[in-house]
C-alpha positions in Angstrom: -19.8 -34.5 -17.8 -19.6 -31.8 -20.2 -20.2 -29.1 -17.4 -16.7 -30.5 -16.0 -15.3 -30.3 -19.2 -16.2 -26.5 -19.5 -15.2 -25.6 -16.1 -11.5 -27.4 -16.8 -11.3 -25.4 -20.1 -12.4 -22.5 -18.4 -9.6 -22.9 -15.6 -6.8 -23.4 -17.8 -7.7 -20.2 -19.6 -7.8 -18.4 -16.5 -4.8 -20.1 -15.3 -2.7 -19.3 -18.4 -3.8 -15.6 -18.5 -3.3 -14.7 -15.0 -0.6 -13.2 -13.6 1.2 -16.2 -11.7 4.5 -14.4 -10.8 2.9 -11.4 -9.1 0.4 -13.8 -7.2 3.3 -16.1 -6.1 5.5 -12.9 -5.1 2.7 -11.7 -2.9 2.3 -15.2 -1.3 5.9 -15.5 -0.5 6.1 -12.0 1.0 2.9 -12.7 3.0 4.1 -16.1 4.1 7.5 -14.5 5.1 5.7 -11.9 7.1 3.5 -14.5 9.0 7.0 -16.2 10.0 8.0 -12.8 11.4 5.1 -11.9 13.0 5.1 -15.3 15.2 8.4 -14.7 16.1 7.5 -11.4 17.5 4.5 -12.5 19.3 4.9 -16.1 20.2 6.5 -15.2 23.6 3.5 -13.2 24.8 0.9 -15.2 23.5 -1.7 -17.4 25.7 -2.7 -19.5 22.7 -0.9 -21.5 20.2 -1.5 -18.9 17.4 -0.9 -15.6 18.9 -3.8 -13.2 18.3 -1.9 -10.8 16.1 -0.8 -13.6 13.8 -4.5 -14.9 13.7 -5.8 -11.6 12.6 -3.2 -11.3 9.8 -4.1 -14.9 8.9 -7.8 -13.9 8.5 -6.9 -10.8 6.6 -4.8 -12.4 4.0 -7.3 -15.3 3.6 -10.0 -13.0 3.1 -7.8 -10.8 0.8 -6.6 -13.7 -1.3 -10.4 -14.6 -1.9 -11.4 -11.2 -2.8 -8.0 -10.8 -5.0 -9.1 -13.9 -7.1 -12.6 -12.8 -7.3 -11.7 -9.2 -8.7 -8.9 -10.8 -11.0 -12.0 -12.3 -12.7 -13.7 -9.3 -13.4 -12.9 -7.0 -16.3 -11.0 -4.0 -15.0 -13.1 -1.8 -17.8 -16.2 -2.7 -15.5 -14.7 -1.2 -12.5 -13.5 1.7 -14.2 -17.4 2.5 -15.3 -18.2 2.4 -11.8 -16.2 5.0 -10.5 -18.7 7.3 -9.4 -20.1 4.6 -7.0 -16.4 3.7 -5.8 -15.8 7.9 -5.1 -19.3 7.9 -3.4 -18.5 4.9 -1.3 -15.1 6.2 -0.3 -16.3 9.6 0.9 -19.3 7.8 3.0 -16.9 5.1 4.7 -14.5 7.9 5.7 -17.2 10.2 7.1 -18.7 7.3 9.1 -15.7 7.4 11.1 -16.8 10.7 12.6 -19.9 8.7 14.0 -18.6 5.2 14.8 -15.0 5.5 14.5 -12.9 3.9 17.2 -9.3 4.2 18.4 -7.4 1.0 19.2 -5.1 0.8 22.4 -2.2 1.3 20.3 -3.3 4.4 18.9 -5.6 6.2 21.2 -5.1 9.7 19.6 -6.7 8.9 16.1 -10.4 7.6 15.6 -9.5 5.9 12.4 -10.6 2.6 12.7 -13.8 0.4 12.7 -14.2 -1.9 15.5 -15.3 -5.2 13.9 -14.7 -7.4 17.2 -12.5 -9.8 15.0 -10.0 -7.0 14.0 -9.9 -3.1 13.9 -10.3 -2.3 10.5 -9.0 1.0 9.0 -11.0 2.5 5.9 -8.3 4.8 4.7 -6.6 1.6 3.4 -9.3 0.6 1.4 -9.9 4.3 0.0 -6.2 4.1 -1.1 -7.6 1.5 -3.6 -10.8 3.8 -4.2 -8.4 6.7 -4.9 -6.3 4.7 -7.5 -9.4 3.9 -9.5 -11.2 7.4 -9.5 -7.8 9.5 -9.9 -6.9 7.0 -12.6 -10.1 7.9 -14.4 -9.6 11.5 -13.7 -6.4 11.6 -15.1 -7.3 9.7 -18.4 -10.0 11.9 -18.9 -7.8 14.9 -19.0 -4.7 13.4 -20.9 -4.8 15.5 -23.8 -4.5 18.5 -21.6 -3.1 17.3 -18.3 -0.8 20.2 -17.9 -3.0 22.9 -18.1 -3.2 25.0 -15.1 -7.2 24.5 -14.6 -6.5 20.8 -15.0 -3.7 20.7 -12.5 -5.8 22.6 -10.0 -8.9 20.4 -10.2 -7.0 17.3 -10.1 -5.4 18.9 -6.9 -8.9 19.1 -5.3 -9.6 15.8 -6.3 -6.5 14.6 -4.3 -7.3 16.8 -1.3 -10.8 15.0 -0.7 -9.4 11.9 0.7 -6.1 13.8 2.1 -8.6 16.1 4.2 -10.8 13.5 5.2 -8.0 11.1 6.5 -6.2 13.8 8.2 -9.5 15.2 10.0 -9.7 11.5 11.6 -5.9 11.9 13.0 -4.3 9.5 10.4 -1.7 12.0 9.4 0.7 9.2 8.2 -1.8 7.9 5.8 -2.5 11.4 4.6 1.3 11.4 3.6 0.9 8.0 1.6 -1.8 9.7 -0.2 0.0 12.5 -1.0 2.8 10.4 -2.4 0.5 8.5 -4.3 -1.0 11.9 -5.9 2.5 12.9 -6.9 3.3 9.4 -8.4 0.3 9.3 -10.6 0.7 12.8 -11.9 4.2 12.2 -12.7 3.2 9.1 -14.4 0.5 10.8 -16.4 3.2 13.6 -17.9 2.4 16.5 -15.8 5.0 19.0 -16.5 7.9 18.8 -14.2 7.5 22.7 -13.6 4.7 22.0 -11.4 6.4 19.5 -8.9 9.5 22.3 -8.8 7.0 24.8 -7.7 5.5 22.5 -5.3 8.6 21.6 -3.7 9.8 25.0 -3.5 6.6 26.0 -2.0 7.0 23.7 0.9 10.5 24.4 1.4 9.6 28.3 1.8 6.5 27.4 4.0 8.1 24.9 6.4 9.6 27.6 8.6 6.2 29.1 9.2 4.7 25.6 9.4 7.1 24.9 12.2 6.7 28.1 14.0 3.0 27.9 13.9 2.4 24.3 13.9 0.9 23.9 17.6 -2.2 25.9 16.0 -2.6 24.1 12.9 -0.4 21.5 11.4 2.6 20.0 13.9 1.8 19.7 17.4 4.6 19.3 19.9 4.6 15.5 19.6 5.0 15.5 15.8 7.9 18.2 16.3 9.6 16.2 18.8 9.5 13.1 16.4 11.7 15.2 13.8 13.7 16.3 16.3 14.5 12.9 17.4 16.2 12.0 14.5 18.6 14.6 14.8 19.3 14.4 18.4 18.2 10.5 19.3 20.4 10.6 22.6 18.2 13.9 23.9 14.9 12.2 23.0 16.1 8.3 24.1 13.3 7.9 26.9 10.4 9.1 24.4 10.2 9.9 21.0 13.5 8.1 19.9 12.8 4.8 22.3 11.4 2.8 19.7 13.8 3.7 17.1 16.7 3.4 19.2 15.6 -0.3 20.0 14.8 -1.0 16.5 18.4 -0.1 15.4 19.9 -2.0 18.1 17.8 -5.0 17.0 19.0 -5.0 13.3 22.6 -4.1 14.2 22.8 -7.3 16.7 21.8 -9.5 13.7 24.8 -8.3 11.9 25.0 -10.6 8.9 23.6 -14.0 9.0 21.3 -13.1 12.4 20.9 -14.7 15.5 18.4 -17.1 14.1 14.9 -17.3 13.7 13.0 -17.1 17.1 16.4 -16.5 18.8 16.9 -12.9 18.5 17.3 -11.3 22.1 15.5 -8.0 21.5 12.5 -9.8 19.6 12.0 -12.4 22.1 12.1 -9.9 25.1 9.8 -7.8 23.5 12.1 -4.8 23.6 11.2 -3.2 20.5 7.5 -1.8 20.6 5.1 -2.7 17.8 7.9 -5.3 16.2 5.1 -7.3 15.1 3.5 -4.2 13.4 5.2 -1.0 12.2 8.8 -2.3 13.3 8.3 -5.6 11.9 11.8 -4.9 9.8 13.7 -5.3 13.0 12.8 -8.7 13.6 14.0 -9.2 10.0 17.2 -7.6 10.8 18.0 -9.3 14.4 17.1 -12.7 13.9 17.8 -13.2 10.1 20.7 -10.7 9.6 21.6 -8.5 6.4 20.4 -11.6 4.4 16.8 -11.6 5.9 16.6 -7.9 5.4 17.7 -7.7 2.0 15.3 -10.7 1.2 12.6 -8.6 2.3 13.4 -5.7 0.3 14.1 -7.9 -2.7 10.6 -9.3 -2.5 9.1 -6.1 -2.0 10.8 -4.6 -4.9 10.0 -7.2 -7.3 6.2 -6.9 -6.5 6.6 -3.4 -7.1 8.7 -3.9 -10.3 6.3 -6.2 -11.6 3.3 -4.2 -11.3 5.1 -1.2 -13.3 6.1 -3.7 -15.9 2.3 -4.8 -16.0 1.2 -1.1 -16.5 4.3 -0.3 -18.9 2.6 -3.2 -21.3 -1.0 -2.4 -20.8 -3.0 -1.4 -23.6 -4.8 1.6 -22.5 -3.9 4.8 -20.2 -6.3 4.1 -17.4 -5.0 1.0 -16.8 -1.4 2.0 -16.9 -2.2 4.9 -14.6 -3.8 2.3 -11.8 -0.7 0.3 -12.1 1.7 3.3 -11.2 -0.9 4.6 -8.5 -0.5 0.9 -6.6 3.0 0.7 -7.5 3.3 4.4 -5.9 1.3 3.3 -2.8 3.5 0.3 -1.9 6.5 2.2 -2.8 5.6 4.9 -0.6 4.9 2.6 2.3 8.1 0.6 2.0 10.3 3.8 1.7 8.6 5.5 4.7 8.6 2.2 6.8 12.3 1.1 6.4 13.1 4.9 6.8 11.2 5.3 10.0 12.7 1.9 11.4 16.2 2.9 10.3 15.8 6.7 12.2 16.0 8.3 8.7 12.5 9.3 9.2 10.2 10.2 11.8 7.9 7.5 13.2 4.2 8.1 11.7 2.6 4.7 11.9 2.9 3.2 8.5 2.6 -0.4 7.9 5.1 -2.5 5.7 3.0 -3.9 3.1 2.6 -7.9 3.1 4.9 -8.0 6.5 3.0 -6.2 9.0 0.5 -7.6 11.1 -2.4 -5.3 10.6 -5.6 -7.0 9.1 -6.9 -3.5 7.4 -3.4 -3.5 5.4 -3.2 -6.9 4.4 -6.7 -7.4 3.4 -6.8 -4.0 1.5 -3.6 -4.7 -0.4 -4.8 -7.8 -1.9 -7.7 -6.0 -2.9 -5.5 -3.8 -5.0 -3.6 -6.6 -6.4 -6.6 -8.3 -7.5 -7.3 -5.3 -9.3 -3.4 -5.4 -10.9 -4.3 -9.2 -11.7 -7.5 -8.1 -13.8 -5.5 -5.5 -15.8 -3.0 -8.0 -16.6 -5.5 -10.6 -17.5 -7.6 -8.5 -19.6 -4.4 -7.2 -21.3 -3.5 -10.2 -22.6 -3.1 -10.2 -26.4 -5.4 -12.7 -28.3 -3.6 -14.8 -30.8 -4.6 -13.8 -34.5 -6.2 -16.8 -36.0 -4.8 -17.6 -39.5 -7.4 -17.7 -41.8 -8.1 -16.7 -45.7 -11.3 -15.1 -47.1 -12.4 -16.6 -50.5 -15.2 -15.1 -52.6 -15.9 -11.8 -50.8 -18.7 -9.9 -52.6 -19.3 -6.3 -51.7 -21.3 -3.5 -53.2 -17.9 -1.9 -54.9 -17.3 -5.4 -56.5 -17.3 -5.4 -60.4 
C-alpha cells in the first residue's frame, strides 16, 4: 500500500545518501577480525563458538545496530546535546571508582564494568564523547584558536578525561586520548609553536619522570617495558616474553603464511593474548606478509575514508569530529602494531575491528555511526531547475 511505497522511497533515499563504502570497509575488517580471533581461540574452546569470538560477535552486532540508528540522526542534533554528552562521560568514568572491576587479564586496573555477558570498558565510549565535546569546543574558539588562554582551556578540557582514565589504572587509553587531543588541535589549525614547545617540554622532563617515576608516573614494571624494547634478551622471561613470541609468530609466516588455522604459534597458544592485543601476530603467521598487509590496507582505507569525508564536510565541527575519529583509529593502529613488532612497549591497546574486545568493537561502531551521519547530512541536494515569472515586490515599478 501507500505505507510500503513511502518506506521504499525513504529506504532508497537513505541508501543513496549513506556512506556505503565506509560501512562495507568496516564490515570487511570485522569479518576478517572474527576469522583471526576464531583461529586464535578454537583449540582451547570447549564449545563450537569460543567465548572470545561469541563476545566479539555480540559486540559487533550491537554496534552495527547502533551505528545504523545513529546514522539516521542529524549530527547537528548530537552536537547540540554536547553538555549531556560531557556530563554522561564524567559520570560513567566516576562510577568506576564505585563499581569498577578488573578482568583476569588485567588485575591491576579497575577500568571495566562486569556486565556478566562481557566486561565493558567505559573509556572506549568516552573517546567518542570526547570527539564530540572537543570538536564543539574547538569550533567555538576557531577565530582565536591559537591564543594562549584558548589553548590553556583546551588543554584543561583534555586533561579531564585523561586524568579520570589514568586514575582507573588505564594508562594505555590515556595515551590514546592525548594523541586524539594533539590530532584534533593540529586539524583545528593551532599554531605549530605550541606543539614544538610541548614536545620540547616532554623531552626535557623525561629524565626527571624516569628518575621519580616510582612515586609519580612510571613504576618499575612500566620502566621494564621500555627497557625490554632495547634489551629483549635480558627481559625474555618477563616483559619481553609476549613480544618475542609475537615476532617469532610473524617471522614464521614469511610471505604467504603457514595457512589459516595451521600456525604453530597460534594453534599452540604460544603468544599470550593473540586473540586480543596481539591479533596481528595471527595474521602474520597464518596468512604471512600478504595477510598482514591486508590488515593494514583495510585499516588505512577506513581512516582515509573518514579523513576525506571530513575534508568534504560543510561545517567546521563535523570536519573536526572526523579528524578526531581518524586520530583515534590511527593512534590505536600505530601503537598496537608498534607494540606487536617490539617498537613500542606493551600497554594494552586493541587493534580496531580486529581484536576480540567487546567494548572496543561496540564503541568503534558508535563512532562510525557518527561518521556516517556526518556524511549523510553533508550530501548536497541537487538544485531544482525552475523559473520565476511575474514576481511582484514592493520595489517593483
